[in-house]
C-alpha positions as CSV (number, residue, x, y, z in Angstrom):
1,M,-235.4,95.5,-127.1
2,E,-236.1,98.9,-128.7
3,Q,-239.5,99.3,-130.3
4,R,-240.4,102.0,-132.8
5,R,-243.8,103.5,-133.4
6,S,-245.2,102.6,-136.7
7,Q,-244.5,105.4,-139.1
8,L,-247.1,107.0,-141.3
9,R,-247.3,105.6,-144.8
10,I,-246.7,107.9,-147.8
11,S,-250.4,107.8,-148.7
12,E,-251.3,108.9,-145.2
13,I,-248.8,111.8,-145.3
14,L,-250.1,112.9,-148.7
15,S,-253.7,112.8,-147.4
16,R,-252.9,114.7,-144.2
17,A,-250.9,117.3,-146.1
18,F,-253.9,117.9,-148.4
19,N,-256.2,118.3,-145.5
20,L,-253.9,120.7,-143.7
21,C,-253.7,122.9,-146.8
22,T,-257.4,122.9,-147.5
23,N,-258.4,123.4,-143.8
24,N,-256.1,126.4,-143.5
25,F,-256.6,127.8,-147.0
26,L,-257.7,131.3,-145.9
27,E,-254.6,131.9,-143.6
28,L,-252.3,130.6,-146.4
29,L,-254.0,132.8,-148.9
30,K,-253.4,135.8,-146.8
31,V,-249.7,135.1,-146.8
32,I,-249.7,134.5,-150.6
33,G,-251.5,137.8,-151.2
34,I,-249.4,139.9,-148.7
35,F,-245.9,138.4,-149.4
36,M,-245.7,136.0,-152.4
37,I,-247.6,137.9,-155.1
38,P,-245.7,141.2,-154.4
39,A,-242.4,139.2,-154.5
40,M,-243.4,138.0,-158.0
41,I,-245.0,141.2,-159.4
42,I,-242.7,143.9,-158.1
43,P,-239.6,142.6,-160.1
44,I,-241.7,142.4,-163.2
45,I,-242.9,146.0,-162.8
46,I,-239.5,147.3,-162.0
47,G,-238.0,145.3,-164.9
48,A,-240.6,146.7,-167.4
49,T,-240.0,150.2,-166.1
50,L,-236.2,149.8,-166.4
51,A,-236.5,148.5,-170.0
52,M,-238.7,151.4,-170.9
53,S,-236.3,153.9,-169.3
54,A,-233.4,152.3,-171.1
55,F,-235.2,152.5,-174.4
56,L,-236.1,156.2,-173.9
57,S,-232.6,157.1,-172.8
58,M,-231.0,155.5,-175.8
59,S,-233.5,157.3,-178.0
60,I,-232.8,160.7,-176.5
61,Y,-229.1,160.4,-176.2
62,S,-228.4,158.5,-179.3
63,S,-225.3,160.6,-180.0
64,N,-223.5,159.2,-176.9
65,L,-224.9,155.7,-177.4
66,D,-221.7,153.8,-176.5
67,R,-221.1,155.6,-173.2
68,N,-224.8,155.5,-172.2
69,F,-225.1,151.9,-173.2
70,G,-222.3,150.9,-170.8
71,A,-223.8,153.0,-167.9
72,I,-227.2,151.5,-168.5
73,G,-225.8,148.0,-168.7
74,I,-224.0,148.3,-165.3
75,G,-227.1,149.9,-163.7
76,T,-229.3,147.1,-165.1
77,I,-227.1,144.4,-163.7
78,L,-227.0,146.1,-160.2
79,L,-230.7,146.6,-160.2
80,I,-231.3,142.9,-161.2
81,I,-229.1,141.8,-158.4
82,V,-230.9,144.0,-155.9
83,M,-234.3,142.9,-157.1
84,A,-233.3,139.2,-156.9
85,I,-232.1,139.7,-153.3
86,I,-235.3,141.5,-152.2
87,S,-237.6,139.1,-154.0
88,G,-235.7,136.1,-152.7
89,F,-235.9,137.4,-149.1
90,I,-239.7,138.1,-149.4
91,S,-240.3,134.7,-150.9
92,L,-238.2,133.0,-148.2
93,F,-240.1,134.9,-145.5
94,A,-243.4,133.9,-146.9
95,T,-242.3,130.3,-147.2
96,L,-241.3,130.3,-143.5
97,V,-244.6,131.9,-142.4
98,N,-246.5,129.2,-144.3
99,T,-244.3,126.6,-142.7
100,K,-245.2,127.9,-139.3
101,I,-249.0,128.1,-140.1
102,L,-249.0,124.5,-141.3
103,D,-246.9,123.4,-138.3
104,D,-249.3,125.0,-135.9
105,A,-252.2,123.3,-137.7
106,N,-250.5,120.0,-137.7
107,K,-249.8,120.2,-133.9
108,G,-253.4,121.3,-133.1
109,N,-252.4,124.9,-132.1
110,V,-254.2,128.1,-132.9
111,V,-253.5,129.1,-136.5
112,S,-252.9,132.7,-137.3
113,W,-250.8,134.3,-140.0
114,K,-250.1,137.2,-137.8
115,S,-248.6,135.1,-135.0
116,A,-246.7,133.0,-137.5
117,T,-245.3,136.2,-139.1
118,R,-244.1,137.5,-135.7
119,Y,-242.5,134.1,-134.9
120,V,-240.6,134.1,-138.2
121,W,-239.6,137.7,-137.9
122,N,-238.0,137.0,-134.6
123,R,-235.9,134.2,-136.2
124,V,-235.4,135.7,-139.6
125,W,-231.6,136.0,-139.5
126,S,-231.2,132.4,-138.4
127,A,-233.5,131.3,-141.2
128,I,-231.4,133.3,-143.7
129,G,-228.2,131.8,-142.5
130,L,-229.7,128.3,-142.6
131,N,-230.9,128.7,-146.2
132,I,-227.5,130.1,-147.3
133,L,-225.7,127.1,-145.8
134,A,-228.3,124.7,-147.4
135,W,-227.8,126.2,-150.9
136,F,-224.0,126.1,-150.5
137,M,-224.3,122.4,-149.7
138,F,-226.6,121.9,-152.7
139,L,-224.1,123.7,-155.0
140,G,-221.3,121.6,-153.5
141,V,-223.1,118.4,-154.3
142,I,-223.8,119.5,-157.8
143,L,-220.2,120.4,-158.4
144,V,-219.0,117.1,-157.0
145,L,-221.5,115.2,-159.3
146,V,-220.3,117.2,-162.4
147,F,-216.7,116.5,-161.5
148,L,-217.4,112.8,-161.2
149,V,-219.2,112.6,-164.5
150,I,-216.3,114.4,-166.2
151,I,-213.6,112.3,-164.6
152,L,-215.3,108.9,-165.2
153,S,-216.2,109.9,-168.8
154,L,-212.6,110.6,-169.5
155,I,-211.3,107.5,-167.8
156,T,-213.8,105.1,-169.3
157,L,-214.1,106.9,-172.7
158,G,-217.7,107.9,-171.9
159,I,-218.9,104.6,-170.5
160,G,-218.8,105.7,-166.9
161,A,-221.2,108.6,-167.7
162,F,-224.0,106.1,-168.4
163,I,-223.6,104.8,-164.8
164,V,-223.0,108.1,-163.0
165,I,-225.6,110.3,-164.8
166,P,-228.6,108.2,-163.7
167,C,-227.3,108.2,-160.1
168,A,-226.7,111.9,-160.3
169,I,-230.3,112.4,-161.5
170,A,-231.6,110.3,-158.6
171,I,-229.6,112.3,-156.1
172,I,-230.8,115.6,-157.5
173,V,-234.4,114.4,-157.2
174,I,-233.8,113.6,-153.5
175,I,-231.9,116.9,-152.9
176,S,-234.8,119.1,-154.1
177,P,-237.2,118.3,-151.2
178,F,-234.2,117.8,-148.9
179,I,-233.3,121.5,-149.2
180,K,-236.9,122.4,-148.1
181,L,-236.6,119.9,-145.3
182,F,-234.2,122.2,-143.4
183,N,-236.9,124.9,-143.0
184,S,-239.4,122.4,-141.8
185,I,-237.0,121.0,-139.2
186,F,-236.1,124.6,-138.2
187,I,-239.7,125.5,-137.6
188,V,-241.3,122.2,-136.4
189,N,-238.5,121.4,-133.9
190,D,-237.8,125.1,-133.1
191,L,-234.0,124.6,-133.5
192,G,-231.0,126.7,-134.4
193,V,-229.1,126.6,-137.6
194,I,-226.5,123.9,-136.9
195,D,-229.0,121.7,-135.0
196,S,-231.5,121.9,-137.9
197,I,-228.8,120.7,-140.3
198,R,-227.8,117.9,-138.0
199,E,-231.4,116.8,-137.4
200,A,-232.0,116.8,-141.2
201,F,-229.1,114.3,-141.7
202,L,-230.3,112.2,-138.7
203,L,-233.5,111.5,-140.6
204,F,-231.4,109.1,-142.6
205,K,-230.0,107.2,-139.6
206,K,-230.0,103.4,-139.5
207,G,-233.5,102.0,-139.6
208,Y,-235.0,105.0,-141.3
209,F,-232.7,105.5,-144.3
210,W,-234.8,103.9,-147.0
211,S,-238.1,105.0,-145.6
212,T,-236.8,108.6,-145.6
213,I,-235.4,108.2,-149.1
214,G,-238.7,106.8,-150.3
215,K,-240.8,109.6,-148.8
216,L,-238.6,112.3,-150.2
217,A,-238.6,110.7,-153.6
218,A,-242.4,110.4,-153.6
219,I,-243.1,114.0,-152.9
220,S,-240.3,115.1,-155.3
221,G,-241.7,112.9,-158.1
222,I,-245.2,114.4,-157.6
223,Y,-243.8,117.9,-157.5
224,I,-241.8,117.3,-160.8
225,G,-244.9,115.8,-162.5
226,V,-247.1,118.8,-161.5
227,I,-244.5,121.3,-162.7
228,I,-244.3,119.5,-166.1
229,V,-248.1,119.8,-166.4
230,L,-247.9,123.5,-165.4
231,W,-245.3,124.1,-168.1
232,I,-247.8,122.8,-170.6
233,F,-250.4,125.3,-169.4
234,E,-247.9,128.1,-170.0
235,L,-248.5,127.5,-173.7
236,L,-251.8,129.2,-173.3
237,P,-251.6,133.0,-173.8
238,F,-251.7,135.0,-170.5
239,I,-254.1,132.8,-168.5
240,G,-251.7,129.9,-168.9
241,F,-248.9,132.0,-167.2
242,I,-251.2,132.9,-164.3
243,I,-252.3,129.2,-163.9
244,A,-248.6,128.1,-163.9
245,I,-247.5,130.6,-161.3
246,L,-250.4,130.0,-158.9
247,G,-250.0,126.2,-159.4
248,Q,-246.4,126.4,-158.5
249,V,-247.1,128.4,-155.4
250,I,-249.8,126.0,-154.3
251,M,-247.6,123.0,-155.0
252,N,-244.8,124.5,-152.9
253,I,-247.1,125.0,-150.0
254,Y,-248.3,121.4,-150.3
255,V,-244.7,120.1,-150.2
256,I,-244.1,122.2,-147.1
257,S,-247.2,120.6,-145.5
258,Y,-245.9,117.1,-146.5
259,L,-242.5,117.7,-145.0
260,N,-243.9,119.2,-141.8
261,I,-245.9,116.0,-141.2
262,L,-242.9,113.8,-142.0
263,V,-240.7,115.7,-139.5
264,L,-243.3,115.6,-136.7
265,D,-244.0,111.9,-137.4
266,R,-240.3,111.2,-137.1
267,I,-240.1,113.1,-133.8
268,G,-242.6,110.6,-132.3
269,S,-240.6,107.7,-133.7
270,K,-237.4,109.0,-132.3
271,D,-238.9,109.6,-128.9
272,N,-240.0,106.0,-128.8
273,L,-236.4,104.9,-129.2
274,F,-235.8,106.1,-125.7
275,R,-239.2,105.1,-124.3
276,N,-239.7,101.4,-124.9
277,N,-242.9,101.1,-123.0
278,D,-244.7,104.4,-122.4
279,D,-248.0,103.7,-120.8
280,S,-248.8,107.4,-120.2
281,G,-250.5,107.7,-123.6
282,N,-248.5,110.9,-124.4
283,S,-245.9,109.4,-126.6
284,F,-247.7,110.7,-129.7
285,I,-250.8,112.7,-130.3
286,D,-252.4,112.7,-133.7
287,P,-253.0,116.4,-134.4
288,I,-255.2,115.7,-137.5
289,I,-258.0,113.8,-135.8
């Protein structure tokens, strides 16, 4: 008869995730300073410069305002797209580097932001492809949910929406950390794009479905609660904005740590499905102790 290793409880994962983040704070801070902060500041600086340039151009060439306004509008849209792509790439790269740092720490390996950066750089195109596929799946689910809400609302004269909308909200709550889960599996298991997607869905296999749902819902609920509190801080002038940005960055790192531990814990559980009685003592090594 197959036996599974007892999985970590949600409280244990939350505690370990916190310890990983605090114990490796300096390495994570380097990544934040080198990658994440520039990814947030550069678009603001370029946007402010662009707005000032547009204002000066319209002031100087006010006689040709219509023609200049159209050219400036097109240029602004193109620049915004380019900035979004560059900022998104840098943010994704930083997220993956932090994922690797936390993974090394969780496995008991030597932690270094430089080695983590090299590792991610060597797999950057696969990571980009994985995240593009993940977001397409996310958009597909959202479109399906919207379609179902509209159809059931029309068929049932609005009654069906009261059933579908709560279910849709629950699904969206689960999807939010599930998107991040792809990157954790990609790094922790050192897999390719397709294998990472397959392994993510295998986390919901029979015997693990509700425990996986519960663990994803728990971290998603905590994340949403913190974000709401940070929104309140944004009401404070200037300092509130800084607190909100830093808080969101820290919370994202904590979610990564949580998901890394969840993935590694499930690897041990999955291995034991094929090793009913392993007396070697190597079936699972707690990296936190």
